[in-house]
SETI-712448 format. One record per residue (C-alpha): residue number from 1; residue in three letters; x, y, z. Coordinates in pm, 1 decimal. Each point is the difference from the previous one (the first is absolute). Example, Ala and Ser with C-alpha at 12.3 -4.5 7.8 and 13.67 -1.06 7.14 Angstrom:
seq:type:u:v:w
1:ALA:1230.0:-450.0:780.0
2:SER:137.0:344.0:-66.0
//
This chain:
seq:type:u:v:w
1:MET:6455.5:-368.3:-3326.1
2:SER:15.7:-126.6:345.1
3:ASP:51.2:314.4:215.2
4:ARG:-324.3:117.6:-191.7
5:HIS:-205.7:-296.8:87.0
6:GLU:151.6:25.5:366.0
7:GLU:-91.6:354.1:37.4
8:PRO:-426.1:-9.1:-20.4
9:GLU:50.0:-299.7:276.2
10:ALA:231.2:242.9:225.3
11:ALA:-240.2:292.2:-13.9
12:ILE:-301.3:-217.5:48.7
13:ALA:200.0:-171.4:312.6
14:GLY:135.8:373.3:128.2
15:THR:-338.1:117.1:-21.8
16:SER:-172.3:-283.8:214.7
17:MET:238.4:29.8:232.3
18:GLY:6.2:379.7:36.8
19:GLY:-374.7:-57.9:61.4
20:ALA:42.1:-183.9:286.8
21:MET:260.6:239.1:124.0
22:ASP:-215.8:261.2:-101.2
23:LEU:-212.8:-147.0:302.5
24:GLY:-9.4:103.7:296.5
25:VAL:12.4:-199.7:340.5
26:ASP:-333.2:94.7:126.9
27:GLU:-145.8:-103.1:-370.2
28:ALA:172.0:-358.1:-14.3
29:GLU:-83.4:-74.1:366.5
30:THR:-401.4:60.0:-96.1
31:LEU:63.4:-210.2:-294.0
32:GLU:181.2:-260.8:209.1
33:LYS:-297.2:30.3:257.3
34:THR:-296.7:-23.8:-252.8
35:PRO:-134.0:-310.8:16.1
36:ALA:-92.8:-181.7:-351.3
37:GLY:-371.4:-142.7:-160.0
38:PRO:20.0:-356.8:-72.1
39:ASP:138.3:35.4:-342.4
40:GLY:291.3:245.8:126.5
41:ALA:-231.9:370.5:-44.3
42:GLY:14.2:197.8:316.6
43:PRO:-350.8:71.7:153.7
44:GLU:-3.5:340.3:-201.6
45:ASP:3.2:-175.7:-319.2
46:ARG:-275.9:-237.1:103.6
47:PRO:-325.4:43.5:-220.0
48:ARG:-326.4:130.9:227.5
49:SER:-327.4:-41.6:-105.6
50:LEU:-326.6:265.4:9.5
51:TRP:-131.2:-215.7:316.5
52:SER:304.0:29.6:189.9
53:ASP:61.3:369.3:-103.4
54:ALA:-391.5:52.5:69.2
55:TRP:52.3:-194.3:366.5
56:ARG:312.7:159.7:102.9
57:ASP:-171.0:360.5:-54.2
58:LEU:-327.2:-83.4:186.7
59:ARG:217.1:-111.5:285.5
60:ARG:101.0:341.1:6.5
61:ASN:-303.2:173.9:-64.6
62:PRO:-187.4:128.8:337.2
63:VAL:-321.3:46.4:-218.0
64:PHE:24.2:-368.3:-36.8
65:ILE:93.7:-114.7:307.4
66:VAL:-323.6:175.8:192.8
67:SER:-291.5:-119.6:-266.3
68:ALA:146.7:-352.8:20.4
69:LEU:14.7:11.7:423.6
70:VAL:-362.9:157.6:-57.1
71:ILE:-99.9:-280.0:-222.9
72:LEU:165.3:-305.5:182.5
73:PHE:-158.4:154.5:273.2
74:LEU:-345.8:3.6:-128.5
75:VAL:63.2:-401.2:-144.1
76:PHE:65.1:-102.1:336.1
77:ILE:-291.3:192.8:173.9
78:SER:-207.8:-151.2:-284.6
79:LEU:131.8:-364.5:27.4
80:TRP:-41.1:36.7:404.2
81:PRO:-184.7:242.9:93.0
82:SER:-59.7:-168.1:360.0
83:ALA:347.0:83.1:66.1
84:ILE:-52.3:380.4:76.6
85:THR:-403.7:-3.4:87.1
86:SER:-154.8:-291.2:193.9
87:GLY:-386.4:130.9:-82.9
88:SER:-219.5:-92.8:-220.7
89:PRO:-112.2:228.3:-312.6
90:LEU:-381.4:-81.7:-2.9
91:LYS:-14.7:9.5:394.7
92:CYS:-208.6:313.7:66.9
93:ASP:-159.6:198.7:246.6
94:LEU:-253.5:237.2:-55.2
95:SER:-14.6:139.0:333.0
96:LYS:367.2:160.6:-106.7
97:ALA:-63.1:88.3:-318.0
98:GLN:197.3:323.5:-81.5
99:GLU:174.1:-28.4:270.9
100:GLY:415.8:157.4:-0.8
101:SER:286.5:-161.7:107.6
102:GLN:27.5:-276.8:316.5
103:PRO:196.8:-163.7:141.5
104:GLY:54.6:-303.1:-181.0
105:HIS:-201.9:145.9:-280.1
106:PRO:245.1:269.6:-148.7
107:PHE:-176.2:124.1:-307.1
108:GLY:-332.5:-12.2:179.8
109:PHE:-360.8:-143.3:-163.8
110:ASP:-183.4:75.8:-351.5
111:GLY:-343.1:29.9:-2.0
112:GLN:-82.2:-355.2:62.8
113:GLY:170.3:-31.9:283.7
114:CYS:294.5:-184.6:-118.7
115:ASP:369.7:2.8:90.2
116:VAL:109.1:253.1:-255.5
117:TYR:394.4:-101.8:56.2
118:THR:-112.9:-373.4:-68.3
119:ARG:-175.9:45.2:-300.1
120:THR:273.7:200.8:-144.8
121:VAL:289.7:-211.7:117.0
122:TYR:-251.1:-238.7:-211.7
123:GLY:-79.5:196.1:-274.5
124:ALA:418.9:-78.2:-75.2
125:ARG:-83.4:-342.5:-163.0
126:THR:-287.0:35.5:-220.9
127:SER:177.5:334.2:-153.4
128:VAL:322.4:-166.8:-36.5
129:ALA:-146.3:-347.6:-160.5
130:VAL:-153.5:209.7:-231.2
131:GLY:262.2:180.3:-109.4
132:VAL:241.1:-247.5:-4.9
133:LEU:-206.9:-296.9:-210.8
134:ALA:-127.9:332.0:-222.1
135:THR:349.8:38.9:-58.1
136:LEU:105.9:-313.2:-73.4
137:GLY:-291.1:-70.7:-253.5
138:VAL:12.4:297.6:-145.2
139:ALA:412.1:-24.6:-75.4
140:VAL:-50.9:-367.6:-140.1
141:LEU:-304.6:60.2:-244.0
142:GLY:100.1:343.4:-118.5
143:SER:355.4:-93.1:-25.7
144:VAL:-54.2:-311.9:-165.2
145:LEU:-277.6:144.5:-280.6
146:GLY:261.3:246.0:-43.2
147:ALA:350.5:-170.1:-68.7
148:LEU:-211.8:-229.8:-284.0
149:ALA:-146.7:330.4:-112.1
150:GLY:338.3:149.7:-15.1
151:PHE:214.5:-303.3:-112.3
152:PHE:-221.6:-88.6:-264.1
153:GLY:-152.7:276.8:-150.8
154:GLY:-239.3:3.0:-294.6
155:LEU:-368.0:-77.2:68.0
156:SER:23.4:-80.7:335.5
157:ASP:178.2:316.3:111.9
158:SER:-232.7:190.9:-154.4
159:VAL:-283.5:-162.5:119.4
160:LEU:62.5:34.4:336.5
161:SER:120.1:383.5:-65.3
162:ARG:-392.7:34.9:-48.6
163:ILE:-96.6:-256.2:267.4
164:THR:236.6:265.8:246.1
165:ASP:-129.8:285.8:-107.3
166:VAL:-406.5:-111.0:95.3
167:PHE:97.8:-49.4:291.5
168:PHE:191.0:350.6:82.7
169:ALA:-298.7:143.7:-134.2
170:ILE:-209.3:-152.5:294.7
171:PRO:25.7:178.2:317.8
172:VAL:77.4:-205.0:333.7
173:VAL:-254.3:124.2:233.3
174:LEU:-275.6:-27.9:-251.2
175:GLY:108.9:-324.0:-113.3
176:GLY:-13.1:-114.8:373.3
177:LEU:-294.8:145.9:83.0
178:VAL:-165.1:-186.8:-306.2
179:LEU:224.9:-362.4:85.8
180:LEU:-39.7:-43.6:348.4
181:SER:-379.2:128.5:64.1
182:VAL:-147.1:-301.9:-96.4
183:ILE:272.1:-214.8:182.0
184:THR:-104.1:-120.0:371.6
185:SER:319.2:-210.2:75.9
186:ASN:215.6:176.3:296.4
187:THR:301.9:-143.7:-94.3
188:VAL:278.0:212.5:-100.8
189:TRP:-29.0:-222.9:-356.2
190:PRO:-192.9:213.1:-164.1
191:VAL:209.9:326.4:59.8
192:ILE:274.2:-157.5:-84.3
193:GLY:-122.3:-127.2:-334.8
194:PHE:-148.7:304.0:-118.8
195:ILE:340.2:165.2:42.6
196:VAL:176.1:-257.6:-210.9
197:LEU:-290.3:66.5:-206.2
198:LEU:72.9:405.8:-48.3
199:GLY:371.2:11.7:104.3
200:TRP:152.6:-242.5:-253.1
201:PRO:50.6:266.1:-304.9
202:GLN:179.9:188.1:152.1
203:ILE:289.4:-273.3:113.3
204:SER:-56.4:-138.2:-356.6
205:ARG:85.1:332.2:-156.6
206:ILE:338.2:48.4:185.8
207:ALA:91.2:-377.7:-119.1
208:ARG:-69.9:22.0:-335.0
209:GLY:211.1:297.2:5.6
210:ALA:281.6:-145.6:193.5
211:VAL:22.0:-325.2:-216.8
212:ILE:-4.3:230.0:-322.8
213:THR:285.9:144.7:92.7
214:ALA:190.3:-294.9:132.0
215:LYS:-103.8:-253.0:-318.6
216:HIS:231.2:252.7:-172.2
217:ASN:312.1:34.5:212.8
218:ASP:289.2:-212.7:-136.4
219:TYR:34.1:-271.8:204.9
220:VAL:-344.8:-149.9:-75.1
221:GLN:98.1:46.3:-364.4
222:ALA:301.4:-214.1:60.6
223:ALA:-200.5:-208.5:169.4
224:ARG:-258.4:-36.4:-280.0
225:ALA:299.3:-102.6:-257.6
226:LEU:90.2:-225.9:161.7
227:GLY:-321.0:-189.2:45.3
228:ALA:-137.4:59.2:282.7
229:SER:-416.0:-74.6:60.3
230:ASN:-253.9:270.5:31.9
231:SER:-105.5:-134.9:347.1
232:ARG:394.9:13.1:92.2
233:LEU:35.9:381.3:-126.7
234:LEU:-250.3:81.5:174.9
235:LEU:44.2:-161.3:330.5
236:ARG:359.0:35.5:18.4
237:HIS:140.2:326.1:-170.0
238:ILE:-278.7:217.2:-27.9
239:ALA:-203.3:-51.0:357.3
240:PRO:284.9:70.7:196.2
241:ASN:73.0:264.5:-189.0
242:ALA:-372.3:171.5:9.5
243:VAL:-118.5:-85.5:352.8
244:ALA:147.7:265.2:125.4
245:PRO:-275.3:284.0:-114.0
246:VAL:-300.2:-198.3:102.1
247:ILE:131.1:-42.7:372.6
248:VAL:11.6:378.0:40.0
249:VAL:-307.6:4.0:-130.8
250:ALA:-123.8:-268.8:149.4
251:THR:125.6:104.8:416.9
252:ILE:-123.2:323.7:-49.7
253:ALA:-353.8:-126.2:-185.4
254:LEU:-37.9:-174.9:336.7
255:GLY:-82.0:272.1:214.0
256:THR:-236.8:142.3:-231.4
257:TYR:-175.3:-360.6:-15.8
258:ILE:-64.1:68.6:363.0
259:ALA:-124.4:319.6:14.7
260:LEU:-214.8:-117.0:-275.9
261:GLU:-134.1:-279.7:228.9
262:ALA:-88.6:219.3:285.0
263:THR:-162.4:221.9:-274.0
264:LEU:-253.4:-276.6:-85.1
265:SER:-129.1:-74.2:368.7
266:TYR:40.7:374.6:107.7
267:LEU:-245.1:-39.7:-317.2
268:GLY:-235.7:-341.0:98.7
269:VAL:82.2:-176.5:-273.0
270:GLY:370.5:-171.1:107.7
271:LEU:29.2:-167.6:315.5
272:LYS:-324.4:-28.2:234.6
273:PRO:-69.9:-35.8:340.2
274:PRO:111.3:-215.5:177.2
275:SER:306.6:42.1:-175.0
276:VAL:299.6:219.1:174.3
277:SER:86.3:230.4:-249.7
278:TRP:120.1:406.7:51.3
279:GLY:-248.0:106.6:-258.1
280:ILE:-292.7:-156.4:184.2
281:ASP:125.5:173.2:316.5
282:ILE:78.5:307.0:-179.5
283:SER:-357.3:-32.2:-99.9
284:SER:-143.2:-64.5:305.8
285:ALA:156.7:265.8:191.6
286:SER:-87.9:267.5:-235.0
287:PRO:-347.0:74.4:101.3
288:TYR:168.1:83.7:389.8
289:ILE:330.0:197.0:-100.0
290:ARG:-94.5:272.1:196.6
291:ASN:-76.6:-203.9:380.8
292:ALA:227.2:-268.3:-102.9
293:PRO:237.9:93.4:-189.6
294:HIS:295.6:-246.2:79.5
295:ALA:-219.6:-304.6:-158.3
296:LEU:79.7:187.6:-313.1
297:LEU:352.0:106.4:36.9
298:TRP:165.5:-326.5:96.2
299:PRO:-106.4:-185.4:-282.6
300:SER:28.8:313.1:-269.9
301:GLY:390.0:-0.9:171.8
302:ALA:52.2:-374.8:-30.4
303:LEU:-150.3:10.9:-375.9
304:ALA:239.0:325.7:-74.8
305:ILE:319.0:-135.1:174.1
306:THR:-20.7:-314.5:-207.3
307:VAL:-81.7:142.5:-327.3
308:LEU:298.3:239.4:32.6
309:ALA:238.8:-275.7:80.2
310:PHE:-60.8:-228.5:-302.1
311:ILE:28.6:336.6:-242.3
312:MET:360.2:115.4:205.7
313:LEU:100.5:-390.2:-24.3
314:GLY:-106.4:17.4:-413.4
315:ASP:190.8:322.3:-25.4
316:ALA:312.4:-141.8:183.1
317:VAL:-27.1:-323.2:-265.9
318:ARG:-64.4:243.1:-260.2
319:ASP:313.9:195.9:86.9
320:ALA:233.5:-309.2:21.8
321:LEU:-91.3:-204.0:-288.9
322:ASP:-3.6:331.7:-247.1
323:PRO:311.4:53.4:-181.2
324:LYS:-67.5:316.3:-105.5
325:LEU:-34.2:150.2:345.3
326:ARG:337.8:-93.9:160.3
//
């Protein structure tokens, strides 16, 4: 009887020793040199979050690097335009109207004799400010309303869905012509408020769908079974896992909002002189496109590059945060 009990133990010991004997010298050295984590696990065994994987992918994406550098430059000249230009965007000389490039004035002059280079640099401040502030307002308002509707459902979800449908039916440009035409303020706040008013339904619908998907996951049900409150479920368990699609849509929409501000300013209902905006400069240069095409080219090019940079950034963020695209 004792021999029978000893045979399995000897077999197990032999198997473990044989497994160790089968390891090559290289594998053994690799295991010895592999640093262990705090809990004894190797670096490959450490769990990685969605955000760490996304950041690793973004650092290797040339589209993200190029777009991020362009955006950082735009933010820099928006905060400190005097770092690359010493002129004033409101200083004009009619004697130099529609003249081309000159020393100290590389972009030439517009129809009013204003330096196109200086106005293009200062125009970035308005566009970036409108885009960033409008995106923050849209993301916060849309995320809160969409998350509450998706989490609680019922009547609140139905009411929000019908309100969202009504706002989606309003043409953006037509709505801007109607609402902003009665406002005489020359600041950016009416334009930002208008964009937030008509932009939140898109983010709200995205947030609502993400929350509905996340609240049915097992970890949320387990937290609910352990007695977690609705606020804790929404803020600690659902929101961190539902915010990724909102960030992607908001990043892409930022470039769209910059283009919308320029469109409204071009039509005369957005920002108005003496404010400095790419849309205003494009509108004022349009009648002189044959005699002074440079006055239209530079602000239009700056607007196109800015919008393209934010759209490229949004595409790169989407590819990094969407596991289906890996």
